[in-house]
N, C-alpha and C positions, 0 to 999 in steps of 0.2 A: 731762709731764716738762719740767722747766726745762733747756734745752740751750744751751750756749754753744759754737757750732761753732768759734770761734777757738781753743779749748783742745783740739780734736780733733787727732789725729796727722795730719800732712800726707800720710802714706802712704795714708790711707783716702779722701782726696778723689777723687771720681769713681768710687768703687767701687760695684759693684752696678748699673751702668747698662746692662749687656748680659748676656744669658743666658750661662751657663757657669760655670767655676770660677776663683777667684782665690786665691792662696796667698801668705802672708807668713811668713817665719821670724823669730823673735825673736833679734836680735843686739844685744848691749849694751843690753838693755831697750828696744829699738825694733823695730817691725815693718819688715822689709825684703822687698819683693816678690821672688819668685823667678820665673824664666822658665818659660814653658809647657812647654818641653822637659824640665824637671826635675819636673813634676807627678807625684806618686806615688812619688817617691824621698824617703824620710824617713830621718833619722839618729837613732839611739836616744839621743843626747846632747842633742838639741835640742827646742824647742817651736815649734809652728806655729799659725797662725790661718788657717782655710779658710772661704771664702764661696762658697756655691752659690746662683746666681741662676737662676730658672726663670720662664718666662712661662705664665700661666694662660690659660684659654680666653677670658676677658674681655679679655685684653691687658695686665692688670696684672702687675707683677713680684713674685715671691715670693722671700723670702730665708731661708736656713738658715745659721747660723754654727756652726762647730765649732772647738775648739782642741785640738790633738793634743799630748800630752805623752809624750816618749820615756821609756823606763824608767830612763835614766841622766841625765835632765835635772835641773837644780838646782831647789830650791824657789823661788828668786827668779825664775827664768825661767818656771816654771809659773804663778806668781802674776801675772807680767807678761802672759802670754798670756791669762789669764782677764780681767784688767782691760781689755786691748786689745779683747777680744771685746765687752765692754760698750760701749766707745767706738764700735766699728764699728756696733753695733746702733743707737746714738744717731744716727750719721751717716745711717743708713738709715730714720730715722723712728720707731725704737722699736717695730718690729713683728716682728722676727725671733726665732725660738726658737734658743737657744744650747745646744750639747751639749759636754760634757767627754769627750774621747776619750783613753783610756789605752792605751799600746802593749800589744798582746796581748788587749785587752778592748774593742776598738772596736765600735760599733754597726753593724748591717748597713746602715743608711742611709748612714753615712760610707763604708764599704767599697765601696758600690755606685757611688760617684763614680769609683773607680779600678779598675774591672773589668779583668782578672779578680781581681786581688789586689794587695796591697802587701807588699813584703819589706824591712823596715827594715834598714839597714846600721849597723854599729858606728861610733862616733865622733860628732863634732859640731863646731860652730863654737868653742865654749868651750875644747875640748881641742886646738884647732889641727889637727884631723884633716884629712888630705888623702889622697884616694884615689890609690893607686899601683898601676899595672898589674902584676899578678903575672906572674913569668916562667914559672911552671908552673900549669896549671889546677888549682884546688883542688876536690876532690870534697866535695859538701855533701849533707846529708840534711834534708828538710823534712817536717813533718807537716801535713796538710790536713784541716780540719774545716768542715762546712757543706753543706747541700743546695742553698741558693740563692745565698748569698754565701760565698766561701771565706776562712777565716782561716788564713793560712800562718805557720808558725813554724819557724825553724831549730832542729834538735835535734842532739845529739852524734852523730857518725857512728860508731854502734856497734849491735851486735845488740840490746842491751838497750833501745834506743829504740823498736824495732818492737813492734807489738801487733796483736791481731786486730780491734780496734774502729775503727781509723782508716785513712786513706789516707796513704801515704808516697811521696815523690818522691826518688829518688837521682839526683843530677845529676853525671855523670862527664864527662870530656873529650870522648868520642866518642859517648856514648849517654845518653839519659834514660830511667830506669826508673820506672814507676808500680806500686807494690806495693799491692794491694787487700786489706785485712784481711777475713777471712771474715765478720765481723759488720757490715761497712759496707754501705750501701745502694747501689743502682744510681745513684740521683740524686747521691750524694756522689762516686761514681767518675766520673760524667760531668762534674761540675763541676771535679774535680781535673784532668781532661784539659785544661781551659782554662788552668790554671796551667802544665801541661807545655808547652803552646803558647807561653805568655808567656815561660817560661825559654828555650825554644828560640830565639825571636825576639830576646830581649834579650841573652842571654849567649853564644849560639852563632851569631848572625846568620842564623838559619834553616837552618843546615847541621849536622844531627846526626841520628842514628837515634833512634827511639822504640820502647819495648817495654813491654808490660803483663804484670805478674807476678801470678798469683792465689795467695792464701794457701792452703796445703795441697796445692798441685799437685806438690810435691816437685820432682823433676828431670825433669818431663815433656817439656820442650823446651829448646832451646839458650839462649833468653833467660832462663829460670828458673835454669838452671845458672850462667850468667854473673852474674846478680844475686847469688846466694848466694856466688859466688866472692869478691865484694868483702868479705864478712863472714867469710871463712875457711871456707866450706862450710855446708851446710844443717844446722840443728839446730832442734828444736821450740821454739816460742815459749811463754812462760808464759801462762796464761789471763788474768791481770790484770797490767798493767804500770803501776805508779804513776809515770808520767812527770811528773806535776805534781799540785799540791795540789787536791783536788776543791773545787768551789764549794759554799758552804753554801746549802741550799734551805729553811732554817728560816724560817717566816713570823713576822716580828716585828710587834708592834702599831705602828700608825702614830702618830707624834708630830709635833705642830705647834709651831713656835717662831716668836716675833716678834722681829725684829732691832731692837734699840734701843741706841744709844750704843756700838756695837761689841760687843754681847753678844747671845746667843740666850736669850730668856726663854720658858720652856715655857708653853703654853696648856693649861690643864686643861679638857677637854671630853669628855663621854661619847661623842658622835658628831661627825664632821666635817661641817660645813655651810659653804656659801659665806658665810654671815653672819659667820663668825669672822674673815674677812680684810677689810682696809680698803685703799682705793685710795691712801692717803697713806703706806703702810708697805710693808716687804718682809718676807717670811715664808720659813721653811725647813720643808719637809715631809720627815721622815725615814721612809722606807718600808723600812728594812733594807738591801736590796740596791741601792737607788737613792735619790738625793737630788733633791728639786725645790726650786728657789729661785724663789719667786713675787714679782714686782715690780709694785707698783701703778702705774697709768698716771700718777698725779700725783706719783710720787717723783722725786727729783733724781738726777743722774748720780752724785754722791758717795754718796747712800744706796745705790745699786745696787752700787757698788764695795765699800762696806763690807759689804754682805750676802755678796758673793763671798768676801771675806777671812774673814768669820766662818764660813761653810760650809767653807772650806778648812781652817781651824783645827780644826773639829769632826771632820773626816775623819781628820786626823793624830792627834788626841787619842784617837779611838776605834779607831785602827789599821785603818781601812777605806779606805785610799787607792785601792784598786781599784774602789771603788763608783762607779757611773755617776752623773753629775750633769747635770741639765737646768735651764736658766734659762728662765723663762716670763714673758712680759709680759701684764698684765691685758688681757683681750679676745681673746687668742690662745692660750688654754689648749689643750693637746693632749688627745686622747681618753684617753690613759693617766693624765694628771693628774686629769682630771675624774672618772675611774672610782674614784679613791681616796676621794671624798667620798660620803656617804650621799645627799645631795641637791645637785643642781647644775642650775640652770635651763638650758633648751635655749639653745645659743649661736646668736645671729643673725649672728655674724661682722661685727657693725657696728663701724666704726672712726670715730672723731671726725674728720670731714672738716675741721673748723676747725683742729684741731691738726696734721693732715697738711699742710694748706695753709701753716701757719706754718713748718713744717720745710722745705717746698719753697721758701718765700720766702727763708729763711736760706741754703739751699744755693745759690740763684740769686745771692745777693750774693757767694758764694764763687766764682762762675763755673762752677758745676756744673749739668749738665742735670738737672732735677728732674721730668721727665715721668713717670718710673716711680712717683712718689709720689702723683700726682694721680689722681683717680677716673677709671677707664677707662670707655669707652663700653660700653653693654650689648651682649651678644652678639646677633647677628642672630637674628630670630625664626624665619626660614625655615631649616629643618634639611635638609641633603642627605639624599636617600632611601637611597643605597647599596644599592639593589636594583632589578632589572629588573622593570618593571611590565607586561610583555607576555606573562605566562605564563598557565597554566591554573588556574582556581579551582574548588574544590568545597566546599560547605558543608552540614553536617548539623546539625539541631536535635535535642538530646538529650532523651529522655523516659524517665526511669528507666534501664533497661538497654537500651533501644532507641534507635535514632537514625534520623532521616528525612532523606533527601537532598533538599535544596532546589534547585529549578531556576528558570531565568528570573529575573524581577525579585524573586522571593521570597528570593534569595540576599542581596539588599541590605537586607532588612528584619529587624531583630533586635528582640526583646522583652526589657525589663529584668527580667522574671521567669523567663527561660529561660537555658539554657547551650547553647553551640554548639561544634562542632569544624569546623575548616577545614583544607584541604590545598591548598597553593599550589605548583605546579611551574613553574619558570622557568629560562631559560638562564643558567648561571653563566659565569665567565670561562674555565673549562676543561672543564666538564661540566654536565649538567643538575642542578639543585639542588631540594630539597624543603623546604618550611616547613610543619610541622604544628603547629597551635595550638588552644588552647581559649579561649573568651571567656565570662566569667561576668557576668550582669547583677547589679545591686545587690540585687535581690530574688529571685534564683534560689535554688532549694532546694539544701540541702547534698547530698542524695542525687544530684541531677543533676550537681552539680559533681564529686563523687567518681566518678560513672560516666563523665563526659566525660574526666576526667584519666586514668582507667584505660584507656579505649578509645583515647585519643590515644597513650598510652605503648605500647600493643600495636601501633598503626600504625607507630610509630617502630621497634619491634623487628622488625616484619615486613619493614621495609626494611633490616634488618641494621644498624641504628643509623647509617645514612648521612644521615638527615634531621635538620634542626634543629627543635627543639621550643620552643614559646613559650607562656607562660601569661599571659593578659590579663584585666584586670577593667574593667568599665564605668567610664568617666571617667578611666582611666589608659592609654588606648591610645596607642601611638607613631604618629608620622606615617606610618611604613611600612605600618601596618595599613590606614589610610584610603586610602593611595595604591593598595594592592592592590585594594580594593573600588571605588575611584574615587567612586561614589555610595553613601552609607550612611545609612540611616534607622533611628532607634531609637524604638520605640513603648513606651508604658507597658503594664504588665500582663504576662501570659504565657499560653502555650498548653499547657504541660506539665501532666500529671496531678498531679505533686508540688506544683506551684505552686497549682493549683486546690484541692488538699486542704489546703494550708497556710492559705490565706485562709478556707476554710470552717471549719477547726478553730478559728481565732482570730477568727471572726466579723468579718472585714475585708471592706470593699467591693471588688468586682472592677472595677478601673478599666482593664481591657484595652481597647485602642484599638478603636474601631469607626468606620466611615466617616462615619456621620451624627451622631456625638456631638460636643460642643464639644471642640476640641483646639487647642493652641498649640505651635508648633515653633520652636525657635531654629535659624537657619541659620548655619553656620560653614564654614570651609575657605578655601583659597588659590586655587582655580580649578576648572575642570571636571574635572580629574584628581584632585581631592581636595576633596570637598564633602559635608557632613553636615547632616541635619535631626534635631534631638534634641527629642523631645516633653517639654514641661515643664508645670508646673501652669498651668491657664488663668486666671491672675490677673495684675493689673497689676504686682505686685511682681516677676514673672518677667521682665519686659522689661529691656532693657539698651540704652543709647544706642549701644553699639559693635556691635550686631548687627541683622540683619534677621529678622523673624518672620513666620510664616504662621499665620493664625488662620482656622479654618473651623467652621461650625455649620450643618448642613443645606445649603441652597443658597447661603449667604453665605460668601464667601471674601475675606480681606483679606491684603495683604502690607504690613507695617509696617516702615518703614526708620528706624533710629535716626539721630540727627543726626551721628554720627561714622562712619557707614558710607559706602561708595563705590558707584558704579553697578555695579561688578563683583559686589558682594555681592547686589544686587537681581537681577542676571542669574542668579546661582546659585539664588536662591529660586524664580525662574520655572522653571528646569530641574527642581528638586526637586519643585515642585508637580505636574509631570506624572506623578510617581510616587505622590504622595499623593492628589491629587484631579484626575485627568485629566478633560479636557473641561469644565473650569470656568474662567471668566474672573474673575480676582481684581480687587478694588478696591485701588488703590495709595494708601497713606497715608504721609505724612511725619510725623516726630515734631513735635508741636506743632500739627498740623492734623488731628487725629483726629475722626471723626464720633461722635455720641452713641451710635449703635448699637454701635460698636466698644467703647466703654467699658462699655456695658451688658452685653455678652457677657463681659467680664472682671470683672464685679462692681463696677465703679466705679473711679475713679482712685486711684492710690496712689504712694508714693515707690518709685523703682527706681534701681539703680546705673547708672553710665556707664562704669566702668572695665572693660576687657576681661578676661575670665577668663584668669588666668595659668597657663601650663603649668609643670610641674616642670622646671627647667632641668637640662641635662646638664652635670655637672661634669667636671673633668679626671679621666681614668680612673686607678684604683688597682688593682693586681693582688694577689690573695691566693691562697695555696696552702692547700688543704683536704685533710687526711689523716685517714682513719678508723683509729682504733687500737682493735681489738677485745679484749675480755676483761680489760682492766686500765685503771685510772685513773692517768694520768701527771701528775706535778707538775713544773713547770719553774721555774727561777730567774726572778725578776722581770725581769731585764735582757734576757731573750730575747724580750720582746714577744710572748708566745704566749698565746692565750686558749683555754680548754678549754670545750667545749660538749658537752652530753649528748644523744645520740640513742638511739633504740631499738636501732639496729643497731651501736652502739658509741660511742666517744668521738671527737669531731671536733676536730682541732687546726688552728687557722687562723693563718697567718703571712703578714705583708705582705712583698711583694717590691718593693723600691725600684728606680727607674730601670730598669724591665723592658724586655725585648725578646723576640723569638720564642724565642731559645735558653733562656729561663727556663721555658718550658712543657715539663714532663717527662711522658713518656708514661705513667708509673706513677701519676700524681696527677690530682686534680681542682683546677682553678684557677677563680677568680672575678674577672672584671673588673667593678669597681664604678664606675658612672658617676653614682651618686646617684639619677638619674631612672629607671634600670633597671640590671639586672645580667645578666652573661653567664657561664654556667658552661661551662667548657671541660673535656671529659672525654677523657683519654688512652686510647689503644688498649689499653694494658696494665692498665687498671682493671677490676676484677671486674665481671661482668655484674650482680650484685646491687647493687653500688654505682651502676652506670649507671642502673638502674631507680629508685634512690632519689635521683637527682640533684636532683629538685625539693624533696625533704625537706631536703637539705643547704642548698639555696638559701633555704628558709624560715627555717632556723635562723640563717643568715648575716644575713638581713634583720633578725631580732630582735636580733642582736648589735650591728649597726651602727645600730640604732634608726631604720631606714628604714621607709617605708610597706610593710606586709605585702602590699599590693596593687600594688606596683611591677611593671612588666613583667619577666618572668624568661625568659631564653633558655637552652636547653641545646644546646651546640655540640659535635659529635663530631670528634675529631681526624681529619684527612684529608678532612673535608667542611665546612671552615670557610667560611661565606658572607662576602661582601664587607663586610657591615655589622659583622662581627667583626674581620676582618683589618685594618680601617682603624686599629686601635689599635697596630699593629705595622708594622715594615718587613718585609713578609711575603715568604717564599720558599716557594712551594707544594711544591717538591721535598723540603724538609725534613719537612713534615708527611706526605708520602707514603712516607717511608722505613719499613722494617720493622726489628724488633728492639727491644731495650730502649734506654734512654737512653745507657748506656755504649757499647753496640755501635755505635749511630749516630754518636756523637761520635768514637769511635776510627776509624770508617771515614772520616769527613770529615778527621780529622787526618792519617791515613796517606796518603789519596788526594789530599789537597790541595784537592779540590772536592767539592761535594755530588753523590753518585751520581745519574745521570739514570735515572729509572724510567719504566715505561710509563704514559702518561697514561690514566686511565679514559675509556672511550668514552661518549658520550652515549647515553641510553636513553630510551624513551618513558615518560612518567609512569605510575606504577602506582597504581591505585585500591585502597583497602583491602578492596574487595569480593572481592579474590582474583583478579580477571581483569584482564589488561593492557588499558589504554586503547587505543583505536584508534591505530595508528601514524600519526604526523604527519610529513608530508614536511618535510625540513629547510628547503626553500625557503619553507615556510608560516610560519616563525617568525622573528622578528627576533633576531639574535645579538648585536646591539650592546649593549655595557655602558656606552656613553657617556652621561653625565648632563649634557651641556652644554645650555644653554638653546636652542640652535639645533636640537636633535634634533626630527625630525618626529614628531609624535604621531599614532598611528593613529586616535585618536578624532576627529581633525579632517578626515577624508576626506569625500568627497562623499556625501550621503545617498542619491543615486541609485545609487551603487555598492553601498551597503549593501543596498538593496532587491534589486538584481540578484544579489548574492552569495548571498542566501537560497535561491535556486533551485539552487545548485550545490554548496554546502559540506555535507559530512557533519557532522551535528549533534554526533556523538560526538567529533569531532576538533577542534572549534572552541575558541576561547578565550572565557572568560566575560567579560562586560562588562555595562554598563548596557543596558537593553532598547533595541531599535532604535526610531527614530521611527515612530509609527503613521501610515500614510497613510489618512485617512478619506475615504469617498466622500461628497462633499457635493453632488453634482449630482442633479437630479430623476431618478427612474426608473433609478437606478444607471447613468446614462450619463456617461462620462468623456471628456475631449477626445481621448484616444488609443484609444478603444475599438475604432475600426475596425481599427487596426493589430494590436491584441491579438487580435481575432477572426480575422484572417488568419493569425496565427502561432500560435494556441492549440494546434493539433494538433502543430506542430513542437516547441513547448516541452513539451507533455505527454509526448511520446515521449522527449525528451532527459532530462527531470527524472526519469522512472521509472528510467532507467539509473543515475542518481546516488543514488537512494534506497537505504538500507541497512536490513537487518532488525532491528538493535538497537532497544530501547524508544525510543519517541518522546520528545523533549525539547523544551521551549520554546526557540525559536531566539533566539540573541543574536548580533550581528554579530562577525566575527573582528577581531582587533586588527592583523593584518598585511596590508599592501597586496598581499602576494604570496600571499595565501591562496587565490586562485581560479585564476589563470592556469595554474599547473602541473597542475590537475586535468583540464584539457581534453586534455592530451597524455599522460595516464597510460596505461600499457600496457593496463589493464583497462577503460578508458573506451570509450564507443561511438565508432566511427570516424565522423568528420565530414569533410565536404568542406572544403578550405581557406577557401572563401568563407564558408560557414556558420559555421565555427569563428571566423573573424575577426569576423563579425557579432555572435556571442554573447560574444566576449571583452569583459570589463568595462573601461570607460574611466572611471576615477574622477574625472577633472577635467573631462571634456567630456560634456555632456548633449545628445543629439540631439533637436531639436524635431520636432514633427509636420510632415511634408512635404506634407500635404494642404491646407495653408493654413488661415487663420483662419476662413474661412466654414464649413469642415467642423466645426471645433471648436464653433462657436456654434449648430450645427443642433440644433433641438429645445429650446433653452434660452430662458428669459425674459430679455430684455435691457433694461436701463435705462441712461441716461447717468449719468456720474459725479456731476454736480451734484445729481441727485435721490437719490443713495445716501448722501451724507455725513450725518453726525449733525447738522449745522447747516443742512441744506437747508430752504429756505422752501417747497418743493413736493416733499415726500418721496414716494418710490415706495410704492404700496399693496401690502399682502399679501406682504411679504418677510420672510425670516428675518433679524432685525436682528443676529444674531451672525455672519452670513455674508454681509455686504453685498457683498463683493468678487466673489462668485460670479455676480452679475447684471451685471457689466461685460462688454462685448464683449472678445474676445481682443485686438483691436487696441488698444482703450483701456486694457485691463488692462496690456498690455506697455508702453504709453506712460507710465502712472502708476507702475507698480512696477519698470519697467526690467528686466523678466524675463517669461518666458512663465508661464502658469498651471501647466504641468507642473513647472517648476522651483520655483515658489513653494510648491506643496503637498508638495514633498520636504524643505522646510526644517523645523527644529524648531518646535514650536508657539509657544514663547516668542519666536522670531525672527519668525514670522508676525504675532504680535500687535503687536510693536514697529513693524513696517512698516505695519500697518493703522492704528495710532494716529497715525503721522506723516501719514497721508492722511485723517484724520478718518473712517475707516471702522470704528472700534472703539469 
């Protein structure tokens, strides 16, 4: 677009540089800014230009422009407002969508800027109107319509204005009455109460009484009698009241016009396609109840103004002045506009950075800060977890209608041909929370998926719908999922019968992972608390310069590091190798320095990428309300922005809620927070149980509607049990979600009491397994309650390995937290003699007696170390524990940071061992020691020399993780 900023109105200079709302009123054909204190106050005789500026997650600024036309405004003023909106868009770089707002027919998006409502006043600048304080308070009657955003209109103060279908507010000098029509919904009644609060605060300075009157209650209470007294007494209302002309719902054929030389020329086409419009022209799309003006990016400012004038003339000529009009710039088409065309390519939201830079340069010459127009920096890759990772984890592998509980390190190993169920119980901010999820591999059988979904839903139902449910697909897992597991390994193939039957029926090879076969794993993750090994095809094209890979075949193990990787990534690969191929020493390879054997295993060299695999970015959240309408198919006027979807259980109506907050969540409905990368379904307490069970089906239909990936993560959140990774989208007050009653009763209680009622906070309870038996009670001191996610938080995973080993003798395996397997301490000394064997022999009887007291009868489970440093000490002093003397209890109490060395001296440690000096044990020695195990050279050092070289005792060294031991040995040429 050719833009000459010197011709732009000075009132718009500097506009849109900060988030918020800016308003200009048209006075003498010029925009005049109005003060913030007057925002939301509109006069029916005026025209206004409104700019809404919001910040996206990327840091860029987004603009929406509206021009509001009062019902009594002149045609000249309305035309000026439309032209000025185009000029304002030009000043902002030509990227904003413009909306024409007519009094009484405003869009919900516009009304959401001025919550809870706008109540236009009579008069205007042109008529010389000036507000005069009335000597006597004037009683007024308003009608309110809308479930999410309320459209308020003043109606004549008469009985004939009342109806059974709407909500009415009677504003008197001393009391405000809300009359609820018998056919109105609870959501409409609750939203109307926000208008009551607004009137009370605005016109009564917060000092007046409030009363709710129910239609059909007759004279049941004093408030009802007082209300009808203003209308001369009670009398039945007619069934239908024609208070205003109904809007036409006839669907008219779409017509496309090309604007040329001030005229609209019809385009004759059987179907609407994007190829019909040209970047150098402006077009008008007539959809009956709405008009779209599409402006090519290469059009001039004069062309765009001409298109606005032509469209305005068409509306007056067709007597459709109430029609909603939207101005759209090429490249920024809305979903509603694109849906009118039979074919429209997927938008990439790409914007010409060259053109944007030119606009920014022009604005800079005008002395305007243009940082909002420049390309913003990409969002940080690291995503906050918003979940406590110190909870209890259980995992089941699904095989048809059966499921098998996985224990120990098997919890960390998933197969791409299987389906899994997991239950994660963790401490929330106010109570224990549960996350129940399903994970589907890319090649898992449909029968297993259906069974996993059904069983997971029953688990949620068994917990009385207090758990959050999540559905995940391979390759689309959120970072919270990996953080819960900490270490995650995904193998090819599958173990379920349905998977085996599928490959047999289709004569496909069974590529299920085996230890001795050729396998290649891509290592990814951000640290020890979040690391994954994903098995990929063992070919060179699977490599990527941004990752580390593990390749093994038989006794050959390689760790290949791409040129763009870091030492931390290599460290993760060594940790994961202990799960995949324990007791194996890998050969470290750098990209560009590979051996021939490495390439032979991969089938030869090949081209491979270097760019990191991108995750689907989380966009700014959008809120949608979903309502099931059973038994009938509803048709809505186009301007209501409502889409109809067909479900087996009825029709689904989806409506977007703009500028949302917690108060927009109504307990009678299902809401969806759409973040593009994943969606969250919020289910109110008043929703029917059948609809709760079908929440995932509603989510699937929503994904289809929004053209999102059908495998995007989908969460189902129940009201009253909202986890922190859901409440982060709101300014959350947990007291509101814990209230009882319908939406209207809750809002009325808050309005009358002035504050949210304080309810009893649910107490924490022990996690419940779906097996029907409560898990062993966990002492409160055994678990971390902290919900702090600061980097300084002490991770339990980083504690001393010696403490982990000692903890194994005391902790009840049923009450421990699941984690990665403990480091295995292997006996590397001849004849099973260890340096501290003497001490262990002396104390073996004592330990045997004590450990037997701690053992419990439940089924044995493979032990994993607890995540809490407090997991052991309280057990010693439990009432049911064996009585110990203070000295023995202190001796047995674990000390995670201090490791006591053998007090018998180094000579006792070396007794019975073959000893060689250090210079004969190194890999470069000219006189190597004979008959030694070359993989365990350090074992032949004397204790004194070992401590001198490694700066630690042998007992400390062998408690370290294997990868750490190897690094130390390599530094001393013992590896």
